[in-house]
C-alpha positions in Angstrom: 109.7 101.0 98.6 109.6 101.9 102.3 106.7 101.5 104.8 105.3 105.0 104.1 105.3 104.3 100.4 103.5 101.0 101.0 100.9 102.7 103.0 100.4 105.3 100.3 100.0 102.6 97.7 97.5 100.7 99.9 95.5 103.9 100.2 95.4 104.2 96.4 94.3 100.6 96.1 91.5 101.3 98.6 90.3 104.3 96.6 90.3 102.2 93.4 88.3 99.5 95.2 85.8 102.0 96.6 85.2 103.4 93.2 84.6 100.1 91.6 87.8 99.9 89.5 89.2 96.7 91.1 87.8 93.7 92.9 89.5 92.1 95.8 88.8 88.9 97.8 88.4 91.1 100.8 88.2 94.9 101.0 91.4 96.8 101.6 92.0 98.1 105.1 94.7 98.8 107.6 96.6 95.6 106.9 99.3 95.1 104.3 100.5 91.5 103.4 104.2 91.3 102.7 106.0 88.3 101.2 108.3 86.6 103.7 111.6 88.1 102.4 110.3 91.7 102.4 108.7 91.2 105.9 112.0 89.9 107.4 113.8 92.9 105.8 111.4 95.5 107.2 110.7 94.0 110.6 114.2 94.9 112.0 113.8 97.1 115.0 110.1 96.6 115.2 108.1 94.8 117.9 107.0 91.5 116.4 103.6 90.0 117.3 102.1 86.7 116.4 98.6 85.2 116.3 96.8 82.3 114.7 95.6 82.8 111.1 94.0 79.4 110.5 94.7 75.8 111.3 97.8 75.7 109.2 99.4 79.2 109.5 100.3 81.8 112.1 100.3 85.5 111.3 103.4 87.4 112.1 103.0 91.2 112.2 104.3 94.5 113.3 102.5 97.9 113.6 103.6 101.1 111.9 101.5 104.3 111.6 98.3 102.5 112.6 98.8 99.8 109.9 99.7 96.2 110.5 102.3 94.7 108.1 102.1 90.9 108.2 103.3 87.7 106.7 102.1 84.1 107.1 104.2 81.2 108.3 103.4 77.6 108.7 102.5 76.6 112.3 105.4 75.0 114.2 108.2 76.9 112.4 108.5 79.6 115.0 
């Protein structure tokens, strides 16, 4: 799966959520959470950004076609 396919799938999830077929902790949006391995595979050649997620984790992300692809990493590991 490439980034465009991930965006397409995210849009389908959002449609299912909007029509009451699935329930999520938070509504889908313009962010896609990737596991660490997939994130590091796809981040090559992208501008990497970081911000604080909570007291334990930082959020690493890059932007692609108005979406943010992100992963979480324990604070202090960067």
